[in-house]
C-alpha positions as CSV (number, residue, x, y, z in Angstrom):
1,M,-0.2,0.3,-0.2
2,N,1.0,3.4,-0.9
3,L,2.2,5.3,2.4
4,E,1.7,8.7,1.0
5,A,-1.9,8.0,-0.4
6,L,-2.9,6.6,3.3
7,R,-1.4,9.5,4.9
8,H,-3.1,11.7,2.5
9,K,-6.6,10.1,3.3
10,L,-6.1,10.1,7.5
11,L,-5.3,14.1,7.0
12,S,-8.4,14.8,4.7
13,A,-10.7,12.6,7.3
14,A,-9.3,14.5,9.9
15,R,-9.9,17.4,8.3
16,A,-13.7,16.5,7.6
17,H,-14.6,16.1,11.4
18,P,-12.8,18.9,13.6
19,P,-12.4,18.1,17.2
20,A,-15.7,19.4,19.4
21,D,-14.9,21.8,22.1
22,H,-17.0,19.9,24.2
23,V,-15.2,18.3,27.6
24,P,-16.6,15.7,29.4
25,Y,-18.5,15.8,32.8
26,A,-16.0,16.8,36.1
27,F,-13.0,16.2,33.8
28,E,-11.0,18.7,35.7
29,K,-12.1,17.2,38.9
30,R,-10.7,13.7,37.5
31,I,-7.6,14.4,36.4
32,L,-6.9,16.3,39.6
33,A,-7.9,13.4,41.6
34,R,-5.5,11.3,39.7
35,L,-2.5,13.6,40.4
36,N,-3.3,13.8,44.0
37,S,-3.6,10.1,44.7
38,R,0.0,9.1,44.0
39,P,1.3,5.5,44.7
40,A,2.7,4.9,48.0
41,P,6.2,4.2,47.9
42,D,7.5,0.8,47.1
43,L,9.7,0.6,50.1
44,G,11.1,-3.1,49.0
45,A,12.3,-1.1,45.5
46,L,13.9,1.7,47.3
47,W,15.8,-0.7,49.8
48,A,16.9,-2.8,46.6
49,R,17.9,0.2,44.5
50,A,19.8,1.3,47.5
51,L,21.7,-1.9,48.0
52,W,22.6,-2.5,44.5
53,R,24.2,0.8,44.2
54,A,26.3,0.6,47.4
55,A,27.5,-3.0,45.8
56,A,30.2,-1.8,43.8
57,P,31.6,0.7,46.8
58,C,31.5,-2.4,49.1
59,V,33.3,-4.4,46.5
60,A,36.4,-1.6,46.1
61,V,36.5,-1.4,49.7
62,S,36.6,-5.2,50.5
63,L,39.5,-5.3,47.6
64,L,41.7,-2.2,48.7
65,L,41.7,-4.0,52.3
66,G,42.5,-7.5,50.6
67,A,45.4,-5.8,49.3
68,W,46.4,-3.9,52.1
69,T,46.6,-7.1,54.1
70,L,48.3,-9.4,51.7
71,F,50.8,-6.3,51.6
72,T,51.5,-5.9,55.1
73,A,51.5,-10.0,55.7
74,Q,54.7,-9.9,53.5
75,D,56.2,-7.3,55.5
76,S,55.7,-9.1,59.1
77,V,58.6,-9.5,61.6
78,A,60.2,-13.0,61.5
79,G,57.0,-14.4,60.3
80,E,54.9,-13.6,63.1
81,E,51.3,-12.8,62.1
82,L,48.0,-11.6,63.4
83,S,46.4,-14.7,62.7
84,Q,48.6,-16.8,64.7
85,D,48.6,-14.4,67.7
86,F,45.1,-14.8,68.0
87,E,45.0,-18.4,68.0
88,Q,47.5,-19.0,70.5
89,A,45.4,-16.5,72.9
90,M,42.0,-18.2,72.1
91,L,43.6,-21.7,72.5
92,A,45.4,-20.4,75.8
93,V,42.1,-21.5,77.9
94,V,41.6,-24.8,76.2
95,G,45.1,-25.8,77.0
96,A,44.9,-24.6,80.6
97,S,41.3,-26.7,81.2
98,E,42.8,-29.7,80.2
99,E,45.6,-29.5,82.6
100,T,43.4,-29.0,85.7
101,W,41.2,-32.3,84.7
């Protein structure tokens, strides 16, 4: 079908029937009521959006802290690490309780 002929027919039909000046009853009230009745915000969607936005900075911070920990572990004095000190401190009580029984 010729698109130009179709466009010409549609424009001539639109010109033959101009729009009326009549406005439906209480049209303005219905529009204003719809504008005033905004939907309640979806709290779940707001939380999800905030958490997804916070995901990238959290990954960046964890990578930076992991790299910092890796580089400081290589510089530790005589192979002493915080994890070994922590383990010894936690297990010191276990060793003392076995001796008393």
